[in-house]
FIMAR-880895 format. One record per residue (C-alpha): residue number from 1; residue in three letters; chain; x, y, z. Coordinates in steps of 0.2 Angstrom, whole numbers. Example, Ala and Ser with C-alpha at 12.3 -4.5 7.8 and 13.67 -1.06 7.14 Angstrom:
// FIMAR-880895
+-----+-----+----+-------+-------+-------+
:   i :  aa : ch :    xx :    yy :    zz :
+-----+-----+----+-------+-------+-------+
:   1 : ALA :  A :    62 :   -22 :    39 :
:   2 : SER :  A :    68 :    -5 :    36 :
+-----+-----+----+-------+-------+-------+
END
This chain:
// FIMAR-880895
+-----+-----+----+-------+-------+-------+
:   i :  aa : ch :    xx :    yy :    zz :
+-----+-----+----+-------+-------+-------+
:   1 : MET :  A :    83 :  -433 :   139 :
:   2 : SER :  A :    89 :  -426 :   123 :
:   3 : HIS :  A :    90 :  -408 :   120 :
:   4 : TYR :  A :    79 :  -399 :   108 :
:   5 : ASP :  A :    92 :  -392 :    96 :
:   6 : GLU :  A :   111 :  -389 :    96 :
:   7 : LEU :  A :   108 :  -371 :   101 :
:   8 : GLU :  A :   105 :  -376 :   119 :
:   9 : THR :  A :   123 :  -383 :   121 :
:  10 : ARG :  A :   132 :  -368 :   112 :
:  11 : SER :  A :   147 :  -361 :   120 :
:  12 : ALA :  A :   145 :  -343 :   128 :
:  13 : ASP :  A :   156 :  -336 :   114 :
:  14 : GLU :  A :   146 :  -345 :   100 :
:  15 : ARG :  A :   130 :  -339 :   108 :
:  16 : GLU :  A :   135 :  -320 :   110 :
:  17 : ALA :  A :   141 :  -319 :    92 :
:  18 : ALA :  A :   125 :  -326 :    86 :
:  19 : GLN :  A :   114 :  -315 :    96 :
:  20 : LEU :  A :   125 :  -300 :    92 :
:  21 : ALA :  A :   123 :  -304 :    73 :
:  22 : ALA :  A :   104 :  -305 :    75 :
:  23 : LEU :  A :   103 :  -289 :    86 :
:  24 : LYS :  A :   112 :  -278 :    73 :
:  25 : LYS :  A :   100 :  -284 :    59 :
:  26 : GLN :  A :    85 :  -278 :    70 :
:  27 : LEU :  A :    91 :  -261 :    77 :
:  28 : THR :  A :    84 :  -252 :    62 :
:  29 : GLN :  A :    67 :  -258 :    65 :
:  30 : VAL :  A :    63 :  -249 :    82 :
:  31 : PRO :  A :    61 :  -231 :    83 :
:  32 : ASP :  A :    72 :  -227 :    98 :
:  33 : ALA :  A :    87 :  -238 :    92 :
:  34 : GLU :  A :    89 :  -231 :    74 :
:  35 : GLY :  A :   107 :  -226 :    71 :
:  36 : VAL :  A :   114 :  -234 :    86 :
:  37 : ARG :  A :   130 :  -243 :    84 :
:  38 : ILE :  A :   132 :  -260 :    94 :
:  39 : ASP :  A :   149 :  -269 :    94 :
:  40 : SER :  A :   145 :  -281 :   109 :
:  41 : LEU :  A :   131 :  -286 :   119 :
:  42 : SER :  A :   136 :  -275 :   133 :
:  43 : ASP :  A :   134 :  -260 :   122 :
:  44 : LEU :  A :   114 :  -263 :   125 :
:  45 : ALA :  A :   116 :  -253 :   140 :
:  46 : ARG :  A :   118 :  -238 :   130 :
:  47 : LEU :  A :   101 :  -239 :   123 :
:  48 : PRO :  A :    85 :  -233 :   133 :
:  49 : VAL :  A :    74 :  -245 :   142 :
:  50 : LEU :  A :    57 :  -247 :   133 :
:  51 : ARG :  A :    42 :  -248 :   145 :
:  52 : LYS :  A :    24 :  -253 :   142 :
:  53 : SER :  A :    19 :  -235 :   145 :
:  54 : LYS :  A :    31 :  -229 :   131 :
:  55 : LEU :  A :    25 :  -243 :   119 :
:  56 : ALA :  A :     7 :  -238 :   123 :
:  57 : GLU :  A :    12 :  -220 :   117 :
:  58 : TRP :  A :    19 :  -226 :   102 :
:  59 : GLN :  A :     3 :  -236 :    98 :
:  60 : ALA :  A :    -9 :  -222 :   102 :
:  61 : ALA :  A :     1 :  -211 :    90 :
:  62 : GLN :  A :     3 :  -225 :    77 :
:  63 : ARG :  A :    -9 :  -240 :    76 :
:  64 : PRO :  A :    -8 :  -254 :    79 :
:  65 : PHE :  A :    11 :  -257 :    83 :
:  66 : GLY :  A :    18 :  -239 :    86 :
:  67 : GLY :  A :    29 :  -238 :    71 :
:  68 : ILE :  A :    39 :  -255 :    75 :
:  69 : ARG :  A :    42 :  -263 :    57 :
:  70 : VAL :  A :    33 :  -280 :    59 :
:  71 : SER :  A :    30 :  -295 :    47 :
:  72 : ASN :  A :    22 :  -312 :    45 :
:  73 : VAL :  A :     8 :  -306 :    56 :
:  74 : THR :  A :    -7 :  -319 :    56 :
:  75 : HIS :  A :   -15 :  -313 :    72 :
:  76 : MET :  A :   -17 :  -297 :    82 :
:  77 : PHE :  A :   -19 :  -298 :   101 :
:  78 : GLN :  A :   -25 :  -286 :   114 :
:  79 : SER :  A :   -18 :  -285 :   132 :
:  80 : PRO :  A :   -24 :  -273 :   146 :
:  81 : GLY :  A :   -20 :  -255 :   143 :
:  82 : PRO :  A :   -24 :  -258 :   129 :
:  83 : ILE :  A :    -8 :  -265 :   121 :
:  84 : TYR :  A :    -9 :  -273 :   104 :
:  85 : GLU :  A :     3 :  -287 :   100 :
:  86 : PRO :  A :     6 :  -297 :    84 :
:  87 : GLY :  A :     7 :  -315 :    82 :
:  88 : SER :  A :     9 :  -328 :    69 :
:  89 : VAL :  A :     5 :  -346 :    67 :
:  90 : ALA :  A :    12 :  -347 :    49 :
:  91 : SER :  A :    30 :  -347 :    53 :
:  92 : GLY :  A :    34 :  -361 :    64 :
:  93 : ASP :  A :    35 :  -359 :    84 :
:  94 : TRP :  A :    33 :  -340 :    84 :
:  95 : TRP :  A :    33 :  -338 :   102 :
:  96 : ARG :  A :    47 :  -352 :   105 :
:  97 : LEU :  A :    37 :  -362 :   118 :
:  98 : GLY :  A :    42 :  -378 :   110 :
:  99 : ARG :  A :    59 :  -378 :   118 :
: 100 : PHE :  A :    50 :  -377 :   135 :
: 101 : LEU :  A :    38 :  -391 :   132 :
: 102 : HIS :  A :    52 :  -402 :   125 :
: 103 : ALA :  A :    61 :  -398 :   142 :
: 104 : ALA :  A :    45 :  -403 :   150 :
: 105 : GLY :  A :    45 :  -420 :   142 :
: 106 : ILE :  A :    31 :  -417 :   130 :
: 107 : GLY :  A :    32 :  -425 :   113 :
: 108 : THR :  A :    25 :  -435 :    99 :
: 109 : THR :  A :    16 :  -447 :   109 :
: 110 : ASP :  A :     7 :  -434 :   120 :
: 111 : VAL :  A :   -10 :  -426 :   119 :
: 112 : VAL :  A :    -9 :  -409 :   127 :
: 113 : GLN :  A :   -25 :  -401 :   135 :
: 114 : ASN :  A :   -22 :  -383 :   132 :
: 115 : CYS :  A :   -31 :  -373 :   146 :
: 116 : PHE :  A :   -24 :  -356 :   141 :
: 117 : GLY :  A :   -36 :  -343 :   134 :
: 118 : TYR :  A :   -38 :  -341 :   115 :
: 119 : HIS :  A :   -48 :  -325 :   115 :
: 120 : LEU :  A :   -40 :  -308 :   112 :
: 121 : THR :  A :   -25 :  -312 :   122 :
: 122 : PRO :  A :   -12 :  -325 :   114 :
: 123 : ALA :  A :    -8 :  -338 :   128 :
: 124 : GLY :  A :   -18 :  -352 :   120 :
: 125 : HIS :  A :   -10 :  -349 :   103 :
: 126 : MET :  A :     7 :  -348 :   112 :
: 127 : PHE :  A :     6 :  -365 :   119 :
: 128 : GLU :  A :    -3 :  -373 :   105 :
: 129 : SER :  A :    11 :  -367 :    93 :
: 130 : GLY :  A :    24 :  -375 :   105 :
: 131 : ALA :  A :    14 :  -391 :   106 :
: 132 : ARG :  A :    14 :  -393 :    87 :
: 133 : ALA :  A :    33 :  -389 :    87 :
: 134 : VAL :  A :    36 :  -404 :    96 :
: 135 : GLY :  A :    23 :  -415 :    88 :
: 136 : ALA :  A :     9 :  -417 :   101 :
: 137 : VAL :  A :    -9 :  -417 :    98 :
: 138 : VAL :  A :   -19 :  -402 :   105 :
: 139 : ILE :  A :   -36 :  -401 :   114 :
: 140 : PRO :  A :   -39 :  -383 :   113 :
: 141 : ALA :  A :   -49 :  -383 :   129 :
: 142 : GLY :  A :   -46 :  -364 :   135 :
: 143 : THR :  A :   -53 :  -359 :   152 :
: 144 : GLY :  A :   -68 :  -364 :   162 :
: 145 : GLN :  A :   -82 :  -377 :   161 :
: 146 : THR :  A :   -73 :  -389 :   172 :
: 147 : ASP :  A :   -85 :  -403 :   170 :
: 148 : LEU :  A :   -82 :  -403 :   150 :
: 149 : GLN :  A :   -63 :  -402 :   154 :
: 150 : VAL :  A :   -63 :  -418 :   164 :
: 151 : ARG :  A :   -74 :  -427 :   151 :
: 152 : ALA :  A :   -62 :  -421 :   136 :
: 153 : ALA :  A :   -47 :  -427 :   146 :
: 154 : ALA :  A :   -54 :  -444 :   150 :
: 155 : ASP :  A :   -62 :  -447 :   133 :
: 156 : LEU :  A :   -47 :  -441 :   122 :
: 157 : GLY :  A :   -33 :  -447 :   133 :
: 158 : ALA :  A :   -25 :  -431 :   138 :
: 159 : THR :  A :    -7 :  -435 :   144 :
: 160 : ALA :  A :    -1 :  -417 :   147 :
: 161 : TYR :  A :    -8 :  -402 :   153 :
: 162 : ALA :  A :    -4 :  -383 :   148 :
: 163 : GLY :  A :   -11 :  -369 :   159 :
: 164 : THR :  A :   -10 :  -359 :   174 :
: 165 : PRO :  A :    -3 :  -368 :   189 :
: 166 : ASP :  A :   -19 :  -369 :   200 :
: 167 : TYR :  A :   -31 :  -374 :   187 :
: 168 : LEU :  A :   -25 :  -391 :   184 :
: 169 : LYS :  A :   -29 :  -394 :   203 :
: 170 : VAL :  A :   -47 :  -389 :   199 :
: 171 : ILE :  A :   -48 :  -402 :   185 :
: 172 : LEU :  A :   -41 :  -416 :   195 :
: 173 : ASP :  A :   -51 :  -413 :   210 :
: 174 : ARG :  A :   -67 :  -412 :   199 :
: 175 : ALA :  A :   -62 :  -428 :   191 :
: 176 : ASP :  A :   -60 :  -436 :   208 :
: 177 : ALA :  A :   -77 :  -430 :   212 :
: 178 : MET :  A :   -84 :  -437 :   196 :
: 179 : GLY :  A :   -75 :  -454 :   198 :
: 180 : GLU :  A :   -64 :  -451 :   183 :
: 181 : ARG :  A :   -45 :  -456 :   182 :
: 182 : LEU :  A :   -36 :  -444 :   172 :
: 183 : GLY :  A :   -19 :  -449 :   163 :
: 184 : PHE :  A :    -9 :  -433 :   165 :
: 185 : THR :  A :     9 :  -436 :   168 :
: 186 : ARG :  A :    17 :  -419 :   163 :
: 187 : ALA :  A :    11 :  -402 :   166 :
: 188 : ALA :  A :    18 :  -386 :   157 :
: 189 : VAL :  A :    12 :  -371 :   167 :
: 190 : GLY :  A :    14 :  -352 :   167 :
: 191 : GLY :  A :     5 :  -336 :   170 :
: 192 : GLY :  A :     5 :  -337 :   189 :
: 193 : ALA :  A :    15 :  -343 :   204 :
: 194 : LEU :  A :    19 :  -362 :   205 :
: 195 : PHE :  A :    20 :  -364 :   224 :
: 196 : PRO :  A :    31 :  -379 :   231 :
: 197 : SER :  A :    16 :  -387 :   239 :
: 198 : LEU :  A :     7 :  -387 :   224 :
: 199 : ARG :  A :    21 :  -394 :   213 :
: 200 : GLN :  A :    22 :  -408 :   227 :
: 201 : GLU :  A :     4 :  -412 :   226 :
: 202 : TYR :  A :     6 :  -415 :   207 :
: 203 : ALA :  A :    22 :  -425 :   210 :
: 204 : ASP :  A :    12 :  -435 :   222 :
: 205 : ARG :  A :     0 :  -439 :   209 :
: 206 : GLY :  A :    13 :  -444 :   197 :
: 207 : ILE :  A :    13 :  -428 :   187 :
: 208 : LEU :  A :    29 :  -419 :   183 :
: 209 : CYS :  A :    25 :  -400 :   183 :
: 210 : LEU :  A :    38 :  -387 :   176 :
: 211 : GLN :  A :    36 :  -370 :   173 :
: 212 : CYS :  A :    40 :  -356 :   160 :
: 213 : TYR :  A :    41 :  -337 :   162 :
: 214 : ALA :  A :    33 :  -329 :   146 :
: 215 : THR :  A :    24 :  -314 :   141 :
: 216 : ALA :  A :    12 :  -309 :   126 :
: 217 : ASP :  A :    25 :  -297 :   119 :
: 218 : LEU :  A :    41 :  -307 :   120 :
: 219 : GLY :  A :    36 :  -326 :   120 :
: 220 : ASN :  A :    46 :  -338 :   130 :
: 221 : ILE :  A :    59 :  -329 :   141 :
: 222 : ALA :  A :    65 :  -343 :   152 :
: 223 : TYR :  A :    59 :  -361 :   157 :
: 224 : GLU :  A :    63 :  -374 :   169 :
: 225 : SER :  A :    70 :  -391 :   165 :
: 226 : GLU :  A :    69 :  -407 :   173 :
: 227 : ALA :  A :    84 :  -402 :   184 :
: 228 : GLN :  A :    73 :  -389 :   193 :
: 229 : GLU :  A :    87 :  -377 :   197 :
: 230 : GLY :  A :    83 :  -360 :   191 :
: 231 : MET :  A :    75 :  -355 :   174 :
: 232 : ILE :  A :    86 :  -357 :   159 :
: 233 : LEU :  A :    85 :  -341 :   146 :
: 234 : ASP :  A :    77 :  -345 :   130 :
: 235 : GLU :  A :    89 :  -345 :   115 :
: 236 : GLY :  A :    79 :  -331 :   107 :
: 237 : VAL :  A :    80 :  -318 :   119 :
: 238 : ILE :  A :    94 :  -307 :   127 :
: 239 : VAL :  A :    91 :  -304 :   146 :
: 240 : GLU :  A :    97 :  -291 :   157 :
: 241 : ILE :  A :    94 :  -288 :   175 :
: 242 : VAL :  A :    94 :  -270 :   178 :
: 243 : ARG :  A :    93 :  -259 :   194 :
: 244 : PRO :  A :    74 :  -253 :   195 :
: 245 : GLY :  A :    71 :  -236 :   188 :
: 246 : THR :  A :    87 :  -237 :   178 :
: 247 : GLY :  A :    94 :  -247 :   163 :
: 248 : ASP :  A :   110 :  -250 :   172 :
: 249 : PRO :  A :   114 :  -269 :   172 :
: 250 : LEU :  A :   118 :  -278 :   189 :
: 251 : PRO :  A :   130 :  -292 :   192 :
: 252 : ALA :  A :   125 :  -309 :   194 :
: 253 : GLY :  A :   116 :  -313 :   211 :
: 254 : GLU :  A :   108 :  -296 :   213 :
: 255 : VAL :  A :    90 :  -294 :   212 :
: 256 : GLY :  A :    84 :  -281 :   199 :
: 257 : GLU :  A :    71 :  -279 :   185 :
: 258 : VAL :  A :    70 :  -291 :   170 :
: 259 : VAL :  A :    74 :  -282 :   154 :
: 260 : VAL :  A :    72 :  -292 :   138 :
: 261 : THR :  A :    78 :  -290 :   120 :
: 262 : ALA :  A :    68 :  -301 :   109 :
: 263 : LEU :  A :    78 :  -308 :    93 :
: 264 : ASN :  A :    62 :  -310 :    83 :
: 265 : PRO :  A :    64 :  -301 :    67 :
: 266 : ASP :  A :    46 :  -302 :    64 :
: 267 : TYR :  A :    43 :  -291 :    80 :
: 268 : PRO :  A :    59 :  -284 :    87 :
: 269 : LEU :  A :    58 :  -277 :   105 :
: 270 : ILE :  A :    74 :  -269 :   111 :
: 271 : ARG :  A :    77 :  -268 :   130 :
: 272 : PHE :  A :    59 :  -270 :   134 :
: 273 : ALA :  A :    55 :  -269 :   152 :
: 274 : THR :  A :    45 :  -283 :   160 :
: 275 : GLY :  A :    42 :  -274 :   177 :
: 276 : ASP :  A :    47 :  -291 :   185 :
: 277 : LEU :  A :    61 :  -294 :   197 :
: 278 : SER :  A :    73 :  -308 :   197 :
: 279 : ALA :  A :    92 :  -312 :   198 :
: 280 : MET :  A :   105 :  -320 :   187 :
: 281 : MET :  A :   111 :  -336 :   194 :
: 282 : GLU :  A :   129 :  -341 :   193 :
: 283 : GLY :  A :   135 :  -357 :   183 :
: 284 : GLN :  A :   125 :  -368 :   172 :
: 285 : SER :  A :   111 :  -380 :   174 :
: 286 : PRO :  A :   115 :  -399 :   178 :
: 287 : CYS :  A :   104 :  -404 :   164 :
: 288 : GLY :  A :   118 :  -399 :   151 :
: 289 : ARG :  A :   110 :  -383 :   143 :
: 290 : THR :  A :   123 :  -370 :   143 :
: 291 : ASN :  A :   113 :  -353 :   143 :
: 292 : ALA :  A :   112 :  -343 :   158 :
: 293 : ARG :  A :    99 :  -345 :   171 :
: 294 : ILE :  A :    88 :  -333 :   181 :
: 295 : LYS :  A :    81 :  -337 :   199 :
: 296 : GLY :  A :    62 :  -335 :   193 :
: 297 : TRP :  A :    49 :  -322 :   197 :
: 298 : MET :  A :    54 :  -313 :   213 :
: 299 : GLY :  A :    41 :  -299 :   213 :
: 300 : ARG :  A :    37 :  -282 :   204 :
: 301 : ALA :  A :    49 :  -269 :   200 :
: 302 : ASP :  A :    36 :  -254 :   199 :
: 303 : GLN :  A :    37 :  -249 :   218 :
: 304 : THR :  A :    29 :  -232 :   215 :
: 305 : THR :  A :    23 :  -227 :   233 :
: 306 : LYS :  A :    13 :  -212 :   239 :
: 307 : ILE :  A :    21 :  -204 :   254 :
: 308 : LYS :  A :    14 :  -188 :   262 :
: 309 : GLY :  A :     2 :  -187 :   248 :
: 310 : MET :  A :    16 :  -187 :   235 :
: 311 : PHE :  A :    22 :  -202 :   224 :
: 312 : VAL :  A :    39 :  -208 :   224 :
: 313 : ARG :  A :    45 :  -218 :   210 :
: 314 : PRO :  A :    60 :  -229 :   207 :
: 315 : GLU :  A :    66 :  -217 :   194 :
: 316 : GLN :  A :    68 :  -203 :   207 :
: 317 : VAL :  A :    78 :  -214 :   219 :
: 318 : ALA :  A :    90 :  -219 :   203 :
: 319 : GLU :  A :    91 :  -199 :   200 :
: 320 : LEU :  A :    96 :  -197 :   218 :
: 321 : VAL :  A :   110 :  -209 :   217 :
: 322 : ALA :  A :   116 :  -203 :   201 :
: 323 : ARG :  A :   118 :  -186 :   209 :
: 324 : HIS :  A :   131 :  -192 :   221 :
: 325 : PRO :  A :   145 :  -203 :   214 :
: 326 : GLU :  A :   149 :  -209 :   231 :
: 327 : MET :  A :   132 :  -217 :   233 :
: 328 : GLN :  A :   132 :  -235 :   229 :
: 329 : ALA :  A :   114 :  -238 :   233 :
: 330 : ALA :  A :    99 :  -230 :   241 :
: 331 : ARG :  A :    82 :  -236 :   247 :
: 332 : VAL :  A :    67 :  -226 :   252 :
: 333 : VAL :  A :    58 :  -233 :   268 :
: 334 : ALA :  A :    40 :  -227 :   271 :
: 335 : THR :  A :    34 :  -229 :   289 :
: 336 : ARG :  A :    20 :  -220 :   301 :
: 337 : ASP :  A :    24 :  -210 :   317 :
: 338 : GLY :  A :     6 :  -209 :   324 :
: 339 : GLU :  A :    -6 :  -203 :   311 :
: 340 : MET :  A :     9 :  -196 :   300 :
: 341 : ASP :  A :    20 :  -203 :   286 :
: 342 : VAL :  A :    38 :  -204 :   289 :
: 343 : MET :  A :    51 :  -205 :   274 :
: 344 : THR :  A :    68 :  -212 :   278 :
: 345 : VAL :  A :    81 :  -213 :   264 :
: 346 : GLN :  A :    94 :  -227 :   268 :
: 347 : VAL :  A :   110 :  -225 :   259 :
: 348 : ARG :  A :   125 :  -236 :   256 :
: 349 : ALA :  A :   141 :  -225 :   251 :
: 350 : GLU :  A :   159 :  -223 :   254 :
: 351 : GLY :  A :   161 :  -205 :   261 :
: 352 : GLY :  A :   150 :  -192 :   256 :
: 353 : ASP :  A :   142 :  -177 :   264 :
: 354 : GLU :  A :   125 :  -181 :   273 :
: 355 : ALA :  A :   119 :  -164 :   273 :
: 356 : ALA :  A :   121 :  -163 :   254 :
: 357 : TRP :  A :   111 :  -179 :   253 :
: 358 : SER :  A :    97 :  -172 :   263 :
: 359 : ASP :  A :    96 :  -157 :   251 :
: 360 : SER :  A :    95 :  -169 :   236 :
: 361 : VAL :  A :    81 :  -179 :   244 :
: 362 : ALA :  A :    71 :  -163 :   246 :
: 363 : GLN :  A :    75 :  -158 :   228 :
: 364 : VAL :  A :    73 :  -175 :   219 :
: 365 : LEU :  A :    59 :  -182 :   230 :
: 366 : LYS :  A :    50 :  -167 :   232 :
: 367 : MET :  A :    49 :  -169 :   252 :
: 368 : LYS :  A :    60 :  -169 :   266 :
: 369 : GLY :  A :    65 :  -185 :   274 :
: 370 : ARG :  A :    78 :  -192 :   286 :
: 371 : VAL :  A :    94 :  -199 :   278 :
: 372 : GLU :  A :   102 :  -214 :   286 :
: 373 : ARG :  A :   119 :  -221 :   282 :
: 374 : VAL :  A :   120 :  -240 :   281 :
: 375 : GLU :  A :   132 :  -253 :   279 :
: 376 : THR :  A :   122 :  -264 :   269 :
: 377 : LEU :  A :   105 :  -265 :   260 :
: 378 : PRO :  A :    95 :  -282 :   257 :
: 379 : ASN :  A :    98 :  -290 :   241 :
: 380 : ASP :  A :    79 :  -290 :   236 :
: 381 : GLY :  A :    78 :  -277 :   222 :
: 382 : LEU :  A :    68 :  -265 :   232 :
: 383 : VAL :  A :    72 :  -247 :   231 :
: 384 : ILE :  A :    56 :  -241 :   239 :
: 385 : GLU :  A :    50 :  -251 :   254 :
: 386 : ASP :  A :    33 :  -248 :   262 :
: 387 : ARG :  A :    32 :  -254 :   280 :
: 388 : ARG :  A :    16 :  -246 :   284 :
: 389 : ASP :  A :     2 :  -256 :   291 :
: 390 : TYR :  A :   -13 :  -255 :   281 :
: 391 : GLY :  A :   -23 :  -268 :   291 :
+-----+-----+----+-------+-------+-------+
END
């Protein structure tokens, strides 16, 4: 399959130079980034991480977009919070989903049944603009009314599906019950987990199902190709994997929070924390695309947990580690002893005074806990692990 454009096969140096130039143009548009000098992409780590809670504060103080200078807006959307996002259908593939749909084999000969919602939230528009970018015809089906979905797919000759992973099965099962044979051969999915068994069920029906990782704020972040080995980063974003509770980048292979800088001049978000966990992969995709890859969604980074009636947050664990240079990593483990909560702080370190660690635990986490030195910690992105049985 041909690539979407020449950007997908750039060298690492070409990609970094182009992304750095785009980033420098956008720094003056975001309140927290004004006046910061960036000489390389690694300098991004000097900037604060922007969390949705902070964005909500900005927006509450200055409607609708919190003082971020936006342009070319044709639509405004609302996500839970509420958080408001701009969008545009006037300036091409604004959310960059066309690259993913092309990788899924969708093009000018396809009719896409778009089963993402069109009201208040942007997913429907995101995938429609992507479908238009690859020259496909769109059935704006939205969600629900499965009988009508089947009727439209059969009558209008739908060849590709866009929507959540599980809703396609609902449509196919209903079509079977109605005695209709549908013509789907491709599925471009997002917004939920694509379990291997479900992907295989679609494959058994002759449907290639690939997934993307996209959000209302950022558009497309990463996507699968026909190689199905990890998710390739979109060309319009810079992705970092950071230690949860911090903005500190992690090396390839280590699980951490996905932080994204959107190179969209119409709505620049710098170091926007998604709250999702993933890890960078080594090497390049066998499909020939040269951008870096992530392993896909691996859980949520917000591990805030109540222990002994007190909330413990990832930021506190990060502060604990920062207090002791010899600490390489720490993990809070919540368990029960009878009817009492127990907090154990596992520490990986070279040297150090465990008594001093205990004092810092009490000061930073606001409660006493047992400190346990360990040789290794699991590579799962967790800094707070709740082992209590709630059954």
